mmCIF file of the N, C-alpha and C atoms, coordinates in Angstrom:
data_MODEL
# 
_entry.id   MODEL 
# 
loop_
_atom_site.group_PDB 
_atom_site.id 
_atom_site.type_symbol 
_atom_site.label_atom_id 
_atom_site.label_alt_id 
_atom_site.label_comp_id 
_atom_site.label_asym_id 
_atom_site.label_entity_id 
_atom_site.label_seq_id 
_atom_site.pdbx_PDB_ins_code 
_atom_site.Cartn_x 
_atom_site.Cartn_y 
_atom_site.Cartn_z 
_atom_site.occupancy 
_atom_site.B_iso_or_equiv 
_atom_site.pdbx_formal_charge 
_atom_site.auth_seq_id 
_atom_site.auth_comp_id 
_atom_site.auth_asym_id 
_atom_site.auth_atom_id 
_atom_site.pdbx_PDB_model_num 
ATOM 1   N N  . MET A 1 1  ? 0.261   19.826  3.059  1.00 0.00 ? 1  MET A N  1 
ATOM 2   C CA . MET A 1 1  ? 1.001   19.164  4.112  1.00 0.00 ? 1  MET A CA 1 
ATOM 3   C C  . MET A 1 1  ? 0.094   18.156  4.813  1.00 0.00 ? 1  MET A C  1 
ATOM 4   N N  . PRO A 1 2  ? 0.579   16.937  4.983  1.00 0.00 ? 2  PRO A N  1 
ATOM 5   C CA . PRO A 1 2  ? -0.231  15.924  5.655  1.00 0.00 ? 2  PRO A CA 1 
ATOM 6   C C  . PRO A 1 2  ? -0.451  16.251  7.135  1.00 0.00 ? 2  PRO A C  1 
ATOM 7   N N  . THR A 1 3  ? -1.610  15.860  7.612  1.00 0.00 ? 3  THR A N  1 
ATOM 8   C CA . THR A 1 3  ? -1.950  16.037  9.023  1.00 0.00 ? 3  THR A CA 1 
ATOM 9   C C  . THR A 1 3  ? -2.000  14.671  9.700  1.00 0.00 ? 3  THR A C  1 
ATOM 10  N N  . ALA A 1 4  ? -2.126  14.683  11.021 1.00 0.00 ? 4  ALA A N  1 
ATOM 11  C CA . ALA A 1 4  ? -2.267  13.430  11.768 1.00 0.00 ? 4  ALA A CA 1 
ATOM 12  C C  . ALA A 1 4  ? -3.479  12.653  11.260 1.00 0.00 ? 4  ALA A C  1 
ATOM 13  N N  . ASP A 1 5  ? -4.556  13.353  10.944 1.00 0.00 ? 5  ASP A N  1 
ATOM 14  C CA . ASP A 1 5  ? -5.753  12.689  10.416 1.00 0.00 ? 5  ASP A CA 1 
ATOM 15  C C  . ASP A 1 5  ? -5.471  11.994  9.086  1.00 0.00 ? 5  ASP A C  1 
ATOM 16  N N  . ASP A 1 6  ? -4.658  12.606  8.244  1.00 0.00 ? 6  ASP A N  1 
ATOM 17  C CA . ASP A 1 6  ? -4.304  11.988  6.964  1.00 0.00 ? 6  ASP A CA 1 
ATOM 18  C C  . ASP A 1 6  ? -3.553  10.679  7.186  1.00 0.00 ? 6  ASP A C  1 
ATOM 19  N N  . PHE A 1 7  ? -2.598  10.699  8.111  1.00 0.00 ? 7  PHE A N  1 
ATOM 20  C CA . PHE A 1 7  ? -1.848  9.476   8.405  1.00 0.00 ? 7  PHE A CA 1 
ATOM 21  C C  . PHE A 1 7  ? -2.758  8.424   9.027  1.00 0.00 ? 7  PHE A C  1 
ATOM 22  N N  . GLN A 1 8  ? -3.665  8.850   9.897  1.00 0.00 ? 8  GLN A N  1 
ATOM 23  C CA . GLN A 1 8  ? -4.580  7.909   10.545 1.00 0.00 ? 8  GLN A CA 1 
ATOM 24  C C  . GLN A 1 8  ? -5.507  7.260   9.523  1.00 0.00 ? 8  GLN A C  1 
ATOM 25  N N  . LYS A 1 9  ? -6.014  8.043   8.596  1.00 0.00 ? 9  LYS A N  1 
ATOM 26  C CA . LYS A 1 9  ? -6.905  7.494   7.566  1.00 0.00 ? 9  LYS A CA 1 
ATOM 27  C C  . LYS A 1 9  ? -6.186  6.457   6.716  1.00 0.00 ? 9  LYS A C  1 
ATOM 28  N N  . GLU A 1 10 ? -4.948  6.739   6.343  1.00 0.00 ? 10 GLU A N  1 
ATOM 29  C CA . GLU A 1 10 ? -4.187  5.784   5.527  1.00 0.00 ? 10 GLU A CA 1 
ATOM 30  C C  . GLU A 1 10 ? -3.888  4.524   6.329  1.00 0.00 ? 10 GLU A C  1 
ATOM 31  N N  . LEU A 1 11 ? -3.526  4.683   7.589  1.00 0.00 ? 11 LEU A N  1 
ATOM 32  C CA . LEU A 1 11 ? -3.264  3.529   8.446  1.00 0.00 ? 11 LEU A CA 1 
ATOM 33  C C  . LEU A 1 11 ? -4.535  2.702   8.626  1.00 0.00 ? 11 LEU A C  1 
ATOM 34  N N  . ASP A 1 12 ? -5.666  3.351   8.823  1.00 0.00 ? 12 ASP A N  1 
ATOM 35  C CA . ASP A 1 12 ? -6.948  2.643   8.934  1.00 0.00 ? 12 ASP A CA 1 
ATOM 36  C C  . ASP A 1 12 ? -7.244  1.857   7.659  1.00 0.00 ? 12 ASP A C  1 
ATOM 37  N N  . SER A 1 13 ? -6.929  2.433   6.522  1.00 0.00 ? 13 SER A N  1 
ATOM 38  C CA . SER A 1 13 ? -7.134  1.759   5.245  1.00 0.00 ? 13 SER A CA 1 
ATOM 39  C C  . SER A 1 13 ? -6.255  0.512   5.137  1.00 0.00 ? 13 SER A C  1 
ATOM 40  N N  . ILE A 1 14 ? -5.016  0.627   5.570  1.00 0.00 ? 14 ILE A N  1 
ATOM 41  C CA . ILE A 1 14 ? -4.101  -0.517  5.555  1.00 0.00 ? 14 ILE A CA 1 
ATOM 42  C C  . ILE A 1 14 ? -4.605  -1.596  6.509  1.00 0.00 ? 14 ILE A C  1 
ATOM 43  N N  . PHE A 1 15 ? -5.062  -1.192  7.690  1.00 0.00 ? 15 PHE A N  1 
ATOM 44  C CA . PHE A 1 15 ? -5.601  -2.151  8.656  1.00 0.00 ? 15 PHE A CA 1 
ATOM 45  C C  . PHE A 1 15 ? -6.832  -2.859  8.086  1.00 0.00 ? 15 PHE A C  1 
ATOM 46  N N  . ALA A 1 16 ? -7.699  -2.127  7.412  1.00 0.00 ? 16 ALA A N  1 
ATOM 47  C CA . ALA A 1 16 ? -8.906  -2.717  6.819  1.00 0.00 ? 16 ALA A CA 1 
ATOM 48  C C  . ALA A 1 16 ? -8.531  -3.740  5.747  1.00 0.00 ? 16 ALA A C  1 
ATOM 49  N N  . PHE A 1 17 ? -7.525  -3.417  4.947  1.00 0.00 ? 17 PHE A N  1 
ATOM 50  C CA . PHE A 1 17 ? -7.042  -4.351  3.931  1.00 0.00 ? 17 PHE A CA 1 
ATOM 51  C C  . PHE A 1 17 ? -6.518  -5.622  4.586  1.00 0.00 ? 17 PHE A C  1 
ATOM 52  N N  . ALA A 1 18 ? -5.693  -5.465  5.625  1.00 0.00 ? 18 ALA A N  1 
ATOM 53  C CA . ALA A 1 18 ? -5.121  -6.621  6.318  1.00 0.00 ? 18 ALA A CA 1 
ATOM 54  C C  . ALA A 1 18 ? -6.217  -7.488  6.933  1.00 0.00 ? 18 ALA A C  1 
ATOM 55  N N  . LYS A 1 19 ? -7.212  -6.847  7.508  1.00 0.00 ? 19 LYS A N  1 
ATOM 56  C CA . LYS A 1 19 ? -8.334  -7.580  8.108  1.00 0.00 ? 19 LYS A CA 1 
ATOM 57  C C  . LYS A 1 19 ? -9.112  -8.344  7.037  1.00 0.00 ? 19 LYS A C  1 
ATOM 58  N N  . ALA A 1 20 ? -9.373  -7.697  5.908  1.00 0.00 ? 20 ALA A N  1 
ATOM 59  C CA . ALA A 1 20 ? -10.113 -8.336  4.819  1.00 0.00 ? 20 ALA A CA 1 
ATOM 60  C C  . ALA A 1 20 ? -9.363  -9.536  4.249  1.00 0.00 ? 20 ALA A C  1 
ATOM 61  N N  . LYS A 1 21 ? -8.045  -9.467  4.255  1.00 0.00 ? 21 LYS A N  1 
ATOM 62  C CA . LYS A 1 21 ? -7.211  -10.563 3.743  1.00 0.00 ? 21 LYS A CA 1 
ATOM 63  C C  . LYS A 1 21 ? -6.919  -11.613 4.816  1.00 0.00 ? 21 LYS A C  1 
ATOM 64  N N  . LEU A 1 22 ? -7.492  -11.419 6.009  1.00 0.00 ? 22 LEU A N  1 
ATOM 65  C CA . LEU A 1 22 ? -7.317  -12.335 7.140  1.00 0.00 ? 22 LEU A CA 1 
ATOM 66  C C  . LEU A 1 22 ? -5.852  -12.506 7.537  1.00 0.00 ? 22 LEU A C  1 
ATOM 67  N N  . LEU A 1 23 ? -5.084  -11.434 7.417  1.00 0.00 ? 23 LEU A N  1 
ATOM 68  C CA . LEU A 1 23 ? -3.685  -11.479 7.827  1.00 0.00 ? 23 LEU A CA 1 
ATOM 69  C C  . LEU A 1 23 ? -3.600  -11.545 9.344  1.00 0.00 ? 23 LEU A C  1 
ATOM 70  N N  . THR A 1 24 ? -2.552  -12.169 9.849  1.00 0.00 ? 24 THR A N  1 
ATOM 71  C CA . THR A 1 24 ? -2.350  -12.221 11.298 1.00 0.00 ? 24 THR A CA 1 
ATOM 72  C C  . THR A 1 24 ? -1.458  -11.087 11.777 1.00 0.00 ? 24 THR A C  1 
ATOM 73  N N  . ALA A 1 25 ? -0.737  -10.458 10.841 1.00 0.00 ? 25 ALA A N  1 
ATOM 74  C CA . ALA A 1 25 ? 0.131   -9.330  11.194 1.00 0.00 ? 25 ALA A CA 1 
ATOM 75  C C  . ALA A 1 25 ? 0.487   -8.576  9.919  1.00 0.00 ? 25 ALA A C  1 
ATOM 76  N N  . ILE A 1 26 ? 0.871   -7.330  10.105 1.00 0.00 ? 26 ILE A N  1 
ATOM 77  C CA . ILE A 1 26 ? 1.362   -6.526  8.985  1.00 0.00 ? 26 ILE A CA 1 
ATOM 78  C C  . ILE A 1 26 ? 2.482   -5.633  9.509  1.00 0.00 ? 26 ILE A C  1 
ATOM 79  N N  . VAL A 1 27 ? 3.524   -5.480  8.715  1.00 0.00 ? 27 VAL A N  1 
ATOM 80  C CA . VAL A 1 27 ? 4.669   -4.648  9.078  1.00 0.00 ? 27 VAL A CA 1 
ATOM 81  C C  . VAL A 1 27 ? 4.591   -3.360  8.269  1.00 0.00 ? 27 VAL A C  1 
ATOM 82  N N  . ILE A 1 28 ? 4.645   -2.239  8.975  1.00 0.00 ? 28 ILE A N  1 
ATOM 83  C CA . ILE A 1 28 ? 4.555   -0.932  8.319  1.00 0.00 ? 28 ILE A CA 1 
ATOM 84  C C  . ILE A 1 28 ? 5.774   -0.101  8.688  1.00 0.00 ? 28 ILE A C  1 
ATOM 85  N N  . LYS A 1 29 ? 6.392   0.469   7.678  1.00 0.00 ? 29 LYS A N  1 
ATOM 86  C CA . LYS A 1 29 ? 7.548   1.354   7.846  1.00 0.00 ? 29 LYS A CA 1 
ATOM 87  C C  . LYS A 1 29 ? 7.066   2.789   7.659  1.00 0.00 ? 29 LYS A C  1 
ATOM 88  N N  . SER A 1 30 ? 7.491   3.670   8.540  1.00 0.00 ? 30 SER A N  1 
ATOM 89  C CA . SER A 1 30 ? 7.011   5.056   8.509  1.00 0.00 ? 30 SER A CA 1 
ATOM 90  C C  . SER A 1 30 ? 7.292   5.747   7.177  1.00 0.00 ? 30 SER A C  1 
ATOM 91  N N  . GLY A 1 31 ? 8.442   5.498   6.588  1.00 0.00 ? 31 GLY A N  1 
ATOM 92  C CA . GLY A 1 31 ? 8.758   6.109   5.297  1.00 0.00 ? 31 GLY A CA 1 
ATOM 93  C C  . GLY A 1 31 ? 7.769   5.697   4.219  1.00 0.00 ? 31 GLY A C  1 
ATOM 94  N N  . ASP A 1 32 ? 7.354   4.422   4.249  1.00 0.00 ? 32 ASP A N  1 
ATOM 95  C CA . ASP A 1 32 ? 6.380   3.933   3.270  1.00 0.00 ? 32 ASP A CA 1 
ATOM 96  C C  . ASP A 1 32 ? 5.012   4.561   3.500  1.00 0.00 ? 32 ASP A C  1 
ATOM 97  N N  . LEU A 1 33 ? 4.594   4.645   4.769  1.00 0.00 ? 33 LEU A N  1 
ATOM 98  C CA . LEU A 1 33 ? 3.306   5.259   5.086  1.00 0.00 ? 33 LEU A CA 1 
ATOM 99  C C  . LEU A 1 33 ? 3.291   6.717   4.635  1.00 0.00 ? 33 LEU A C  1 
ATOM 100 N N  . HIS A 1 34 ? 4.367   7.436   4.922  1.00 0.00 ? 34 HIS A N  1 
ATOM 101 C CA . HIS A 1 34 ? 4.427   8.854   4.548  1.00 0.00 ? 34 HIS A CA 1 
ATOM 102 C C  . HIS A 1 34 ? 4.386   9.012   3.029  1.00 0.00 ? 34 HIS A C  1 
ATOM 103 N N  . ARG A 1 35 ? 5.064   8.123   2.290  1.00 0.00 ? 35 ARG A N  1 
ATOM 104 C CA . ARG A 1 35 ? 5.029   8.199   0.821  1.00 0.00 ? 35 ARG A CA 1 
ATOM 105 C C  . ARG A 1 35 ? 3.605   8.005   0.301  1.00 0.00 ? 35 ARG A C  1 
ATOM 106 N N  . LEU A 1 36 ? 2.857   7.087   0.920  1.00 0.00 ? 36 LEU A N  1 
ATOM 107 C CA . LEU A 1 36 ? 1.468   6.859   0.508  1.00 0.00 ? 36 LEU A CA 1 
ATOM 108 C C  . LEU A 1 36 ? 0.616   8.110   0.718  1.00 0.00 ? 36 LEU A C  1 
ATOM 109 N N  . VAL A 1 37 ? 0.839   8.794   1.832  1.00 0.00 ? 37 VAL A N  1 
ATOM 110 C CA . VAL A 1 37 ? 0.055   9.991   2.156  1.00 0.00 ? 37 VAL A CA 1 
ATOM 111 C C  . VAL A 1 37 ? 0.513   11.178  1.306  1.00 0.00 ? 37 VAL A C  1 
ATOM 112 N N  . GLY A 1 38 ? 1.819   11.260  1.044  1.00 0.00 ? 38 GLY A N  1 
ATOM 113 C CA . GLY A 1 38 ? 2.354   12.328  0.203  1.00 0.00 ? 38 GLY A CA 1 
ATOM 114 C C  . GLY A 1 38 ? 3.329   13.236  0.926  1.00 0.00 ? 38 GLY A C  1 
ATOM 115 N N  . ASP A 1 39 ? 3.981   14.098  0.151  1.00 0.00 ? 39 ASP A N  1 
ATOM 116 C CA . ASP A 1 39 ? 4.957   15.088  0.634  1.00 0.00 ? 39 ASP A CA 1 
ATOM 117 C C  . ASP A 1 39 ? 6.209   14.477  1.251  1.00 0.00 ? 39 ASP A C  1 
ATOM 118 N N  . TYR A 1 40 ? 6.523   13.235  0.886  1.00 0.00 ? 40 TYR A N  1 
ATOM 119 C CA . TYR A 1 40 ? 7.761   12.630  1.359  1.00 0.00 ? 40 TYR A CA 1 
ATOM 120 C C  . TYR A 1 40 ? 8.365   11.841  0.218  1.00 0.00 ? 40 TYR A C  1 
ATOM 121 N N  . PRO A 1 41 ? 9.650   11.947  -0.036 1.00 0.00 ? 41 PRO A N  1 
ATOM 122 C CA . PRO A 1 41 ? 10.573  12.829  0.677  1.00 0.00 ? 41 PRO A CA 1 
ATOM 123 C C  . PRO A 1 41 ? 10.406  14.275  0.225  1.00 0.00 ? 41 PRO A C  1 
ATOM 124 N N  . GLY A 1 42 ? 10.825  15.162  1.047  1.00 0.00 ? 42 GLY A N  1 
ATOM 125 C CA . GLY A 1 42 ? 10.742  16.582  0.729  1.00 0.00 ? 42 GLY A CA 1 
ATOM 126 C C  . GLY A 1 42 ? 11.020  17.428  1.951  1.00 0.00 ? 42 GLY A C  1 
ATOM 127 N N  . THR A 1 43 ? 11.180  18.710  1.725  1.00 0.00 ? 43 THR A N  1 
ATOM 128 C CA . THR A 1 43 ? 11.526  19.609  2.829  1.00 0.00 ? 43 THR A CA 1 
ATOM 129 C C  . THR A 1 43 ? 10.351  19.878  3.755  1.00 0.00 ? 43 THR A C  1 
ATOM 130 N N  . ASP A 1 44 ? 9.130   19.624  3.282  1.00 0.00 ? 44 ASP A N  1 
ATOM 131 C CA . ASP A 1 44 ? 7.944   19.869  4.111  1.00 0.00 ? 44 ASP A CA 1 
ATOM 132 C C  . ASP A 1 44 ? 7.365   18.586  4.694  1.00 0.00 ? 44 ASP A C  1 
ATOM 133 N N  . HIS A 1 45 ? 8.206   17.564  4.837  1.00 0.00 ? 45 HIS A N  1 
ATOM 134 C CA . HIS A 1 45 ? 7.689   16.289  5.343  1.00 0.00 ? 45 HIS A CA 1 
ATOM 135 C C  . HIS A 1 45 ? 7.180   16.440  6.777  1.00 0.00 ? 45 HIS A C  1 
ATOM 136 N N  . ARG A 1 46 ? 6.365   15.504  7.178  1.00 0.00 ? 46 ARG A N  1 
ATOM 137 C CA . ARG A 1 46 ? 5.778   15.484  8.524  1.00 0.00 ? 46 ARG A CA 1 
ATOM 138 C C  . ARG A 1 46 ? 6.069   14.149  9.199  1.00 0.00 ? 46 ARG A C  1 
ATOM 139 N N  . MET A 1 47 ? 7.335   13.704  9.084  1.00 0.00 ? 47 MET A N  1 
ATOM 140 C CA . MET A 1 47 ? 7.710   12.397  9.615  1.00 0.00 ? 47 MET A CA 1 
ATOM 141 C C  . MET A 1 47 ? 7.453   12.260  11.113 1.00 0.00 ? 47 MET A C  1 
ATOM 142 N N  . PRO A 1 48 ? 7.750   13.271  11.952 1.00 0.00 ? 48 PRO A N  1 
ATOM 143 C CA . PRO A 1 48 ? 7.446   13.107  13.382 1.00 0.00 ? 48 PRO A CA 1 
ATOM 144 C C  . PRO A 1 48 ? 5.958   12.852  13.642 1.00 0.00 ? 48 PRO A C  1 
ATOM 145 N N  . ILE A 1 49 ? 5.087   13.515  12.890 1.00 0.00 ? 49 ILE A N  1 
ATOM 146 C CA . ILE A 1 49 ? 3.645   13.299  13.053 1.00 0.00 ? 49 ILE A CA 1 
ATOM 147 C C  . ILE A 1 49 ? 3.282   11.889  12.605 1.00 0.00 ? 49 ILE A C  1 
ATOM 148 N N  . CYS A 1 50 ? 3.831   11.452  11.489 1.00 0.00 ? 50 CYS A N  1 
ATOM 149 C CA . CYS A 1 50 ? 3.593   10.105  10.977 1.00 0.00 ? 50 CYS A CA 1 
ATOM 150 C C  . CYS A 1 50 ? 3.985   9.064   12.024 1.00 0.00 ? 50 CYS A C  1 
ATOM 151 N N  . CYS A 1 51 ? 5.156   9.213   12.604 1.00 0.00 ? 51 CYS A N  1 
ATOM 152 C CA . CYS A 1 51 ? 5.642   8.262   13.609 1.00 0.00 ? 51 CYS A CA 1 
ATOM 153 C C  . CYS A 1 51 ? 4.773   8.290   14.864 1.00 0.00 ? 51 CYS A C  1 
ATOM 154 N N  . ASN A 1 52 ? 4.343   9.465   15.276 1.00 0.00 ? 52 ASN A N  1 
ATOM 155 C CA . ASN A 1 52 ? 3.463   9.562   16.452 1.00 0.00 ? 52 ASN A CA 1 
ATOM 156 C C  . ASN A 1 52 ? 2.156   8.817   16.219 1.00 0.00 ? 52 ASN A C  1 
ATOM 157 N N  . VAL A 1 53 ? 1.578   8.969   15.043 1.00 0.00 ? 53 VAL A N  1 
ATOM 158 C CA . VAL A 1 53 ? 0.328   8.269   14.724 1.00 0.00 ? 53 VAL A CA 1 
ATOM 159 C C  . VAL A 1 53 ? 0.561   6.758   14.739 1.00 0.00 ? 53 VAL A C  1 
ATOM 160 N N  . MET A 1 54 ? 1.662   6.321   14.162 1.00 0.00 ? 54 MET A N  1 
ATOM 161 C CA . MET A 1 54 ? 1.960   4.888   14.159 1.00 0.00 ? 54 MET A CA 1 
ATOM 162 C C  . MET A 1 54 ? 2.088   4.353   15.580 1.00 0.00 ? 54 MET A C  1 
ATOM 163 N N  . ARG A 1 55 ? 2.790   5.078   16.428 1.00 0.00 ? 55 ARG A N  1 
ATOM 164 C CA . ARG A 1 55 ? 2.969   4.627   17.817 1.00 0.00 ? 55 ARG A CA 1 
ATOM 165 C C  . ARG A 1 55 ? 1.645   4.642   18.587 1.00 0.00 ? 55 ARG A C  1 
ATOM 166 N N  . LYS A 1 56 ? 0.816   5.641   18.360 1.00 0.00 ? 56 LYS A N  1 
ATOM 167 C CA . LYS A 1 56 ? -0.473  5.722   19.063 1.00 0.00 ? 56 LYS A CA 1 
ATOM 168 C C  . LYS A 1 56 ? -1.396  4.568   18.700 1.00 0.00 ? 56 LYS A C  1 
ATOM 169 N N  . ASN A 1 57 ? -1.174  3.960   17.551 1.00 0.00 ? 57 ASN A N  1 
ATOM 170 C CA . ASN A 1 57 ? -2.000  2.839   17.119 1.00 0.00 ? 57 ASN A CA 1 
ATOM 171 C C  . ASN A 1 57 ? -1.507  1.496   17.643 1.00 0.00 ? 57 ASN A C  1 
ATOM 172 N N  . MET A 1 58 ? -0.413  1.499   18.376 1.00 0.00 ? 58 MET A N  1 
ATOM 173 C CA . MET A 1 58 ? 0.101   0.245   18.918 1.00 0.00 ? 58 MET A CA 1 
ATOM 174 C C  . MET A 1 58 ? -0.793  -0.258  20.048 1.00 0.00 ? 58 MET A C  1 
ATOM 175 N N  . LYS A 1 59 ? -0.981  -1.579  20.051 1.00 0.00 ? 59 LYS A N  1 
ATOM 176 C CA . LYS A 1 59 ? -1.756  -2.250  21.090 1.00 0.00 ? 59 LYS A CA 1 
ATOM 177 C C  . LYS A 1 59 ? -0.921  -3.398  21.641 1.00 0.00 ? 59 LYS A C  1 
ATOM 178 N N  . ASN A 1 60 ? -1.423  -4.051  22.681 1.00 0.00 ? 60 ASN A N  1 
ATOM 179 C CA . ASN A 1 60 ? -0.722  -5.204  23.243 1.00 0.00 ? 60 ASN A CA 1 
ATOM 180 C C  . ASN A 1 60 ? -0.437  -6.219  22.143 1.00 0.00 ? 60 ASN A C  1 
ATOM 181 N N  . GLY A 1 61 ? 0.794   -6.688  22.089 1.00 0.00 ? 61 GLY A N  1 
ATOM 182 C CA . GLY A 1 61 ? 1.191   -7.661  21.081 1.00 0.00 ? 61 GLY A CA 1 
ATOM 183 C C  . GLY A 1 61 ? 1.877   -7.049  19.878 1.00 0.00 ? 61 GLY A C  1 
ATOM 184 N N  . ASP A 1 62 ? 1.686   -5.753  19.647 1.00 0.00 ? 62 ASP A N  1 
ATOM 185 C CA . ASP A 1 62 ? 2.379   -5.081  18.549 1.00 0.00 ? 62 ASP A CA 1 
ATOM 186 C C  . ASP A 1 62 ? 3.837   -4.867  18.957 1.00 0.00 ? 62 ASP A C  1 
ATOM 187 N N  . GLU A 1 63 ? 4.698   -4.690  17.975 1.00 0.00 ? 63 GLU A N  1 
ATOM 188 C CA . GLU A 1 63 ? 6.132   -4.636  18.274 1.00 0.00 ? 63 GLU A CA 1 
ATOM 189 C C  . GLU A 1 63 ? 6.863   -3.645  17.365 1.00 0.00 ? 63 GLU A C  1 
ATOM 190 N N  . VAL A 1 64 ? 7.717   -2.839  17.971 1.00 0.00 ? 64 VAL A N  1 
ATOM 191 C CA . VAL A 1 64 ? 8.609   -1.980  17.193 1.00 0.00 ? 64 VAL A CA 1 
ATOM 192 C C  . VAL A 1 64 ? 9.772   -2.861  16.745 1.00 0.00 ? 64 VAL A C  1 
ATOM 193 N N  . LEU A 1 65 ? 9.915   -3.040  15.442 1.00 0.00 ? 65 LEU A N  1 
ATOM 194 C CA . LEU A 1 65 ? 10.979  -3.884  14.908 1.00 0.00 ? 65 LEU A CA 1 
ATOM 195 C C  . LEU A 1 65 ? 12.279  -3.116  14.738 1.00 0.00 ? 65 LEU A C  1 
ATOM 196 N N  . SER A 1 66 ? 12.171  -1.844  14.390 1.00 0.00 ? 66 SER A N  1 
ATOM 197 C CA . SER A 1 66 ? 13.363  -0.996  14.301 1.00 0.00 ? 66 SER A CA 1 
ATOM 198 C C  . SER A 1 66 ? 12.934  0.456   14.400 1.00 0.00 ? 66 SER A C  1 
ATOM 199 N N  . GLU A 1 67 ? 13.861  1.264   14.863 1.00 0.00 ? 67 GLU A N  1 
ATOM 200 C CA . GLU A 1 67 ? 13.591  2.696   14.973 1.00 0.00 ? 67 GLU A CA 1 
ATOM 201 C C  . GLU A 1 67 ? 14.896  3.458   14.891 1.00 0.00 ? 67 GLU A C  1 
ATOM 202 N N  . PRO A 1 68 ? 14.834  4.675   14.373 1.00 0.00 ? 68 PRO A N  1 
ATOM 203 C CA . PRO A 1 68 ? 16.037  5.499   14.299 1.00 0.00 ? 68 PRO A CA 1 
ATOM 204 C C  . PRO A 1 68 ? 16.397  6.004   15.688 1.00 0.00 ? 68 PRO A C  1 
ATOM 205 N N  . PRO A 1 69 ? 17.625  6.464   15.874 1.00 0.00 ? 69 PRO A N  1 
ATOM 206 C CA . PRO A 1 69 ? 18.034  6.979   17.191 1.00 0.00 ? 69 PRO A CA 1 
ATOM 207 C C  . PRO A 1 69 ? 17.110  8.073   17.723 1.00 0.00 ? 69 PRO A C  1 
ATOM 208 N N  . SER A 1 70 ? 16.581  8.898   16.845 1.00 0.00 ? 70 SER A N  1 
ATOM 209 C CA . SER A 1 70 ? 15.698  9.983   17.287 1.00 0.00 ? 70 SER A CA 1 
ATOM 210 C C  . SER A 1 70 ? 14.317  9.463   17.672 1.00 0.00 ? 70 SER A C  1 
ATOM 211 N N  . GLY A 1 71 ? 13.985  8.255   17.224 1.00 0.00 ? 71 GLY A N  1 
ATOM 212 C CA . GLY A 1 71 ? 12.675  7.685   17.502 1.00 0.00 ? 71 GLY A CA 1 
ATOM 213 C C  . GLY A 1 71 ? 11.619  8.072   16.490 1.00 0.00 ? 71 GLY A C  1 
ATOM 214 N N  . ALA A 1 72 ? 11.889  9.078   15.674 1.00 0.00 ? 72 ALA A N  1 
ATOM 215 C CA . ALA A 1 72 ? 10.898  9.549   14.699 1.00 0.00 ? 72 ALA A CA 1 
ATOM 216 C C  . ALA A 1 72 ? 11.570  9.816   13.363 1.00 0.00 ? 72 ALA A C  1 
ATOM 217 N N  . GLY A 1 73 ? 11.739  8.759   12.593 1.00 0.00 ? 73 GLY A N  1 
ATOM 218 C CA . GLY A 1 73 ? 12.355  8.896   11.282 1.00 0.00 ? 73 GLY A CA 1 
ATOM 219 C C  . GLY A 1 73 ? 11.772  7.891   10.312 1.00 0.00 ? 73 GLY A C  1 
ATOM 220 N N  . ALA A 1 74 ? 12.272  7.904   9.097  1.00 0.00 ? 74 ALA A N  1 
ATOM 221 C CA . ALA A 1 74 ? 11.715  7.087   8.022  1.00 0.00 ? 74 ALA A CA 1 
ATOM 222 C C  . ALA A 1 74 ? 11.914  5.593   8.223  1.00 0.00 ? 74 ALA A C  1 
ATOM 223 N N  . THR A 1 75 ? 12.758  5.203   9.175  1.00 0.00 ? 75 THR A N  1 
ATOM 224 C CA . THR A 1 75 ? 13.015  3.778   9.376  1.00 0.00 ? 75 THR A CA 1 
ATOM 225 C C  . THR A 1 75 ? 12.231  3.166   10.530 1.00 0.00 ? 75 THR A C  1 
ATOM 226 N N  . LEU A 1 76 ? 11.363  3.936   11.174 1.00 0.00 ? 76 LEU A N  1 
ATOM 227 C CA . LEU A 1 76 ? 10.519  3.356   12.220 1.00 0.00 ? 76 LEU A CA 1 
ATOM 228 C C  . LEU A 1 76 ? 9.676   2.257   11.579 1.00 0.00 ? 76 LEU A C  1 
ATOM 229 N N  . THR A 1 77 ? 9.787   1.050   12.118 1.00 0.00 ? 77 THR A N  1 
ATOM 230 C CA . THR A 1 77 ? 9.081   -0.102  11.565 1.00 0.00 ? 77 THR A CA 1 
ATOM 231 C C  . THR A 1 77 ? 8.333   -0.803  12.683 1.00 0.00 ? 77 THR A C  1 
ATOM 232 N N  . ILE A 1 78 ? 7.019   -0.946  12.509 1.00 0.00 ? 78 ILE A N  1 
ATOM 233 C CA . ILE A 1 78 ? 6.173   -1.547  13.539 1.00 0.00 ? 78 ILE A CA 1 
ATOM 234 C C  . ILE A 1 78 ? 5.415   -2.723  12.950 1.00 0.00 ? 78 ILE A C  1 
ATOM 235 N N  . LYS A 1 79 ? 5.371   -3.814  13.710 1.00 0.00 ? 79 LYS A N  1 
ATOM 236 C CA . LYS A 1 79 ? 4.578   -4.987  13.354 1.00 0.00 ? 79 LYS A CA 1 
ATOM 237 C C  . LYS A 1 79 ? 3.282   -4.926  14.154 1.00 0.00 ? 79 LYS A C  1 
ATOM 238 N N  . TYR A 1 80 ? 2.173   -4.792  13.438 1.00 0.00 ? 80 TYR A N  1 
ATOM 239 C CA . TYR A 1 80 ? 0.848   -4.736  14.056 1.00 0.00 ? 80 TYR A CA 1 
ATOM 240 C C  . TYR A 1 80 ? 0.195   -6.110  13.941 1.00 0.00 ? 80 TYR A C  1 
ATOM 241 N N  . GLN A 1 81 ? -0.345  -6.606  15.052 1.00 0.00 ? 81 GLN A N  1 
ATOM 242 C CA . GLN A 1 81 ? -0.994  -7.912  15.088 1.00 0.00 ? 81 GLN A CA 1 
ATOM 243 C C  . GLN A 1 81 ? -2.477  -7.801  14.743 1.00 0.00 ? 81 GLN A C  1 
ATOM 244 N N  . PHE A 1 82 ? -3.006  -8.871  14.172 1.00 0.00 ? 82 PHE A N  1 
ATOM 245 C CA . PHE A 1 82 ? -4.435  -8.958  13.865 1.00 0.00 ? 82 PHE A CA 1 
ATOM 246 C C  . PHE A 1 82 ? -4.988  -10.238 14.453 1.00 0.00 ? 82 PHE A C  1 
ATOM 247 N N  . PRO A 1 83 ? -6.233  -10.237 14.890 1.00 0.00 ? 83 PRO A N  1 
ATOM 248 C CA . PRO A 1 83 ? -7.140  -9.094  14.846 1.00 0.00 ? 83 PRO A CA 1 
ATOM 249 C C  . PRO A 1 83 ? -6.724  -8.019  15.837 1.00 0.00 ? 83 PRO A C  1 
ATOM 250 N N  . ARG A 1 84 ? -7.113  -6.780  15.550 1.00 0.00 ? 84 ARG A N  1 
ATOM 251 C CA . ARG A 1 84 ? -6.828  -5.652  16.444 1.00 0.00 ? 84 ARG A CA 1 
ATOM 252 C C  . ARG A 1 84 ? -7.721  -5.783  17.659 1.00 0.00 ? 84 ARG A C  1 
ATOM 253 N N  . LYS A 1 85 ? -7.177  -5.554  18.835 1.00 0.00 ? 85 LYS A N  1 
ATOM 254 C CA . LYS A 1 85 ? -7.954  -5.696  20.070 1.00 0.00 ? 85 LYS A CA 1 
ATOM 255 C C  . LYS A 1 85 ? -8.264  -4.353  20.663 1.00 0.00 ? 85 LYS A C  1 
# 
């Protein structure tokens, strides 16, 4: 089962890639992040933890593009700006 640290490590890896490519922004969907980490889709998914990690990484200028009514589902989509401040 993925942990918050697992999601954070994958998100850090994505951020490092975006920085190396000199991107000005990257859009990440929680369902995609969870698939990269594993155990999704499935009955033992950790989508609420995945979404919490994504939200905790938001900084000024970042934007929630879409979110499910519950706030923690596979459609949570966040645009992260670069460089990270």
